[in-house]
Structures are given as structure tokens and as C-alpha cells.
C-alpha positions as CSV (number, residue, x, y, z in Angstrom):
1,X,-112.0,-96.1,-2.6
2,X,-111.4,-92.4,-2.6
3,X,-110.9,-90.3,0.5
4,X,-112.7,-87.0,0.4
5,X,-112.6,-83.9,2.6
6,X,-113.2,-80.6,1.0
7,X,-116.3,-80.8,-1.2
8,X,-117.1,-78.1,-3.6
9,X,-119.8,-77.5,-6.2
10,X,-118.9,-76.3,-9.7
11,X,-121.4,-75.3,-12.3
12,X,-120.8,-76.8,-15.8
13,X,-122.3,-75.0,-18.7
14,X,-123.8,-77.2,-21.4
15,X,-124.0,-75.4,-24.8
16,X,-126.6,-78.0,-26.0
17,X,-129.3,-77.5,-23.4
18,X,-128.2,-74.1,-21.9
19,X,-128.5,-75.6,-18.5
20,X,-126.1,-75.7,-15.6
21,X,-125.1,-79.1,-14.1
22,X,-123.6,-79.6,-10.7
23,X,-120.3,-81.5,-10.4
24,X,-119.0,-82.4,-7.0
25,X,-115.3,-82.4,-6.3
26,X,-114.0,-84.5,-3.4
27,X,-110.4,-84.4,-2.1
28,X,-108.6,-85.2,1.1
29,X,-107.6,-82.2,3.1
30,X,-104.3,-82.5,5.0
31,X,-102.4,-79.9,6.9
32,X,-98.8,-79.9,8.1
33,X,-97.5,-77.2,10.4
34,X,-93.7,-77.0,10.9
35,X,-91.6,-75.1,13.3
36,X,-88.1,-75.6,14.7
37,X,-89.4,-78.0,17.4
38,X,-91.8,-80.4,15.6
39,X,-94.3,-81.0,12.8
40,X,-98.0,-81.2,13.5
41,X,-100.2,-83.3,11.1
42,X,-103.9,-82.8,10.5
43,X,-106.4,-84.4,8.2
44,X,-110.1,-84.6,7.6
45,X,-112.1,-87.7,8.5
46,X,-114.4,-87.8,5.5
47,X,-114.4,-90.8,3.2
48,X,-116.3,-91.9,0.1
49,X,-116.7,-95.7,-0.6
50,X,-118.0,-97.3,-3.7
51,X,-119.8,-100.6,-3.7
52,X,-118.2,-103.2,-5.9
53,X,-121.5,-104.5,-7.2
54,X,-123.9,-101.5,-7.1
55,X,-121.3,-98.9,-8.0
56,X,-123.1,-96.4,-5.7
57,X,-121.0,-94.1,-3.4
58,X,-121.5,-93.8,0.3
59,X,-120.2,-90.9,2.3
60,X,-119.2,-90.9,5.9
61,X,-117.1,-88.9,8.4
62,X,-115.4,-91.6,10.4
63,X,-112.2,-92.4,8.6
64,X,-108.8,-92.2,10.3
65,X,-106.1,-90.9,8.0
66,X,-103.2,-90.3,10.5
67,X,-101.3,-93.2,12.0
68,X,-98.3,-93.4,14.4
69,X,-95.5,-95.2,12.7
70,X,-93.2,-95.2,15.8
71,X,-94.2,-96.6,19.2
72,X,-93.0,-93.5,21.0
73,X,-95.4,-91.3,19.0
74,X,-92.6,-89.2,17.5
75,X,-93.4,-90.0,13.9
76,X,-96.7,-90.4,12.1
77,X,-97.9,-90.9,8.6
78,X,-101.0,-89.6,6.7
79,X,-102.8,-91.4,3.8
80,X,-104.9,-90.1,1.0
81,X,-106.4,-91.4,-2.2
82,X,-106.6,-95.2,-2.2
83,X,-106.9,-96.6,1.3
84,X,-105.4,-100.0,0.2
85,X,-102.1,-101.2,-1.1
86,X,-102.8,-104.3,-3.3
87,X,-106.0,-105.2,-1.4
88,X,-104.3,-104.6,2.0
89,X,-105.6,-101.7,4.1
90,X,-102.9,-99.1,4.6
91,X,-104.0,-98.8,8.3
92,X,-103.2,-102.5,8.8
93,X,-99.9,-102.3,6.9
94,X,-98.7,-99.3,9.0
95,X,-99.7,-100.9,12.3
96,X,-97.9,-104.1,11.4
97,X,-94.8,-102.2,10.5
98,X,-95.0,-100.3,13.8
99,X,-95.1,-103.6,15.7
100,X,-92.2,-104.9,13.6
101,X,-90.2,-101.8,14.4
102,X,-90.8,-102.2,18.1
103,X,-88.8,-99.7,20.2
104,X,-86.2,-99.2,17.4
105,X,-85.8,-95.6,16.2
106,X,-84.2,-93.9,13.2
107,X,-82.3,-90.6,13.1
108,X,-84.1,-89.4,10.0
109,X,-87.8,-89.4,9.0
110,X,-86.8,-90.6,5.6
111,X,-85.5,-93.8,7.2
112,X,-88.9,-94.6,8.5
113,X,-90.3,-94.3,4.9
114,X,-87.5,-96.5,3.5
115,X,-88.1,-99.0,6.3
116,X,-91.8,-99.2,5.6
117,X,-91.3,-99.8,1.9
118,X,-88.7,-102.5,2.6
119,X,-90.9,-104.2,5.2
120,X,-93.8,-104.4,2.6
121,X,-91.6,-105.5,-0.2
122,X,-90.1,-108.4,1.7
123,X,-93.3,-109.6,3.4
124,X,-94.5,-112.8,1.9
125,X,-97.1,-113.2,4.7
126,X,-99.0,-110.0,3.7
127,X,-98.4,-110.5,0.0
128,X,-98.0,-114.2,-0.8
129,X,-96.2,-115.0,-4.1
130,X,-99.4,-116.4,-5.6
131,X,-101.4,-113.3,-4.7
132,X,-98.7,-111.0,-6.1
133,X,-98.6,-113.1,-9.3
134,X,-102.3,-113.0,-9.8
135,X,-102.4,-109.2,-9.0
136,X,-99.6,-108.5,-11.5
137,X,-101.5,-110.6,-14.1
138,X,-104.7,-108.7,-13.4
139,X,-102.9,-105.3,-13.7
140,X,-101.3,-106.4,-17.0
141,X,-104.6,-107.6,-18.4
142,X,-106.3,-104.4,-17.4
143,X,-103.5,-102.3,-18.9
144,X,-103.6,-104.3,-22.1
145,X,-107.3,-103.8,-22.5
146,X,-106.9,-100.0,-21.9
147,X,-104.1,-99.9,-24.6
148,X,-106.2,-101.8,-27.1
149,X,-109.3,-99.7,-26.4
150,X,-107.3,-96.5,-26.9
151,X,-105.9,-97.9,-30.2
152,X,-109.4,-98.8,-31.4
153,X,-110.5,-95.3,-30.5
154,X,-107.7,-93.7,-32.5
155,X,-108.0,-96.1,-35.5
156,X,-111.4,-97.8,-35.7
157,X,-110.3,-99.8,-38.8
158,X,-108.0,-101.7,-36.5
159,X,-110.8,-104.0,-35.7
160,X,-112.3,-104.3,-39.2
161,X,-112.2,-108.0,-39.8
162,X,-112.6,-107.4,-43.5
163,X,-109.2,-105.8,-43.8
164,X,-106.1,-108.0,-44.2
165,X,-104.0,-108.5,-41.1
166,X,-101.1,-106.7,-42.7
167,X,-103.3,-103.6,-43.2
168,X,-104.6,-103.7,-39.6
169,X,-101.0,-104.2,-38.4
170,X,-100.1,-100.9,-40.2
171,X,-102.8,-99.1,-38.2
172,X,-101.5,-100.7,-35.1
173,X,-98.0,-99.4,-35.8
174,X,-99.4,-95.9,-36.1
175,X,-101.3,-96.3,-32.8
176,X,-98.1,-97.7,-31.1
177,X,-96.3,-94.5,-31.9
178,X,-99.2,-92.3,-30.7
179,X,-99.8,-94.3,-27.5
180,X,-96.1,-94.5,-26.7
181,X,-96.1,-90.7,-26.9
182,X,-99.0,-90.5,-24.5
183,X,-97.4,-92.8,-22.0
184,X,-94.0,-91.1,-22.3
185,X,-95.7,-87.9,-21.2
186,X,-96.8,-89.8,-18.1
187,X,-93.3,-91.2,-17.5
188,X,-94.4,-94.7,-18.6
189,X,-92.3,-96.6,-21.1
190,X,-93.0,-99.6,-23.3
191,X,-90.4,-101.9,-24.7
192,X,-89.8,-101.4,-28.4
193,X,-91.0,-104.8,-29.5
194,X,-93.7,-105.4,-26.9
195,X,-96.6,-103.4,-28.4
196,X,-96.1,-104.8,-31.9
197,X,-96.0,-108.4,-30.9
198,X,-98.8,-107.9,-28.4
199,X,-101.2,-106.8,-31.1
200,X,-100.1,-109.2,-33.8
201,X,-100.9,-112.0,-31.3
202,X,-104.3,-110.3,-30.7
203,X,-105.0,-109.9,-34.5
204,X,-104.2,-113.6,-35.2
């Protein structure tokens, strides 16, 4: 699910057919105004949802992206991008934290953020161990497929069943170095032995 607010149209020039195609950009628009007395939050109410089966997008203007995080209304939070955290709507998570917090207050805004994170991390009711385990497994499987697909794109011979496993493992070693560089650029690290053993198991 992607929140959208400001929609623009960009013309994309295609050198093959000399025609202009229209691409739509959707983003959430959030505004924060600060003075010495308070901070004012503002956000659009537009949202785009995609059907799990059809894949078609639906656009509406009824989403709430600002939620009070303290019962006295002194602190609020805005959301953008994904409206869920591991299948749980952010709106529900924030409202449950507000109830959990009760009339308690913090002296710093950052303490509310820390409190929300700790509340979610320690909540086995919202995120049962079995659900977390299955979700981690799903994310791992998805990540593994993406890594393998990227490796196959870089070295097509990687999946050539006519080549000896040793030769295919050599291509994989090349791809490990390349992919690790790509991930490092995105602040993601892989254990040194993990990619090698991962593919050797796949090849065998």
C-alpha cells in the first residue's frame, strides 16, 4: 500500500517510437510548521491501494495520516509509505500505544518515539512468536529469491545445468562480490560465508 498526495505527470521520451508516455508520480505530502511555542502537523488524505489478486490500484481521498500519540493531544505522529507494520495497521498500533501510555507523559518528544518502538518490540499479543517467525521466514525467502535472480541476471551461465557445479560456483563467487558491493551501498551487509554456502546448497 502506498500513500499518495501530490500527483504529477512527467513525459517520458521513447527513442524507439518517438512518442511521449505519461508517468504518474504519487507521494505523500506532509507539512510541519515550527515556532517557539509548538509544532503544527499537516498531511494530505489521499491514498492508493493495490488489490492482492487483481494488482489494480484504487485511489481515494479519505485516509488519515496524523494520529495523536498522547491522550492530552500534545504529541502526534504522521505516517507515510506503507500503512502497515508487519501486517498490523499503523493506525491501530499507534492507538493501542496511546491507550497503553494512558495519562503518562514524557519530557522529550524522542521519548515517545522510543516508547512506541519498545511497546511494539515487546508485544507478543500484536506480534505472536509464530507470526514473527513465519514473517521472518517469508522475508528471508523473498530476499534469497531476489539475490539469486540478480545473480542469474549478472551471470546467466550460473543456471546452465550442462556446466560442472565447480564452474557454476565460480560464477557465483563473482556474483557474491558484485552483489555484496550493491548491498553495501545500501548499508546492508552479508556474512562472509553465508552467500557461498547458500548457493552451493541451491546448486546441489
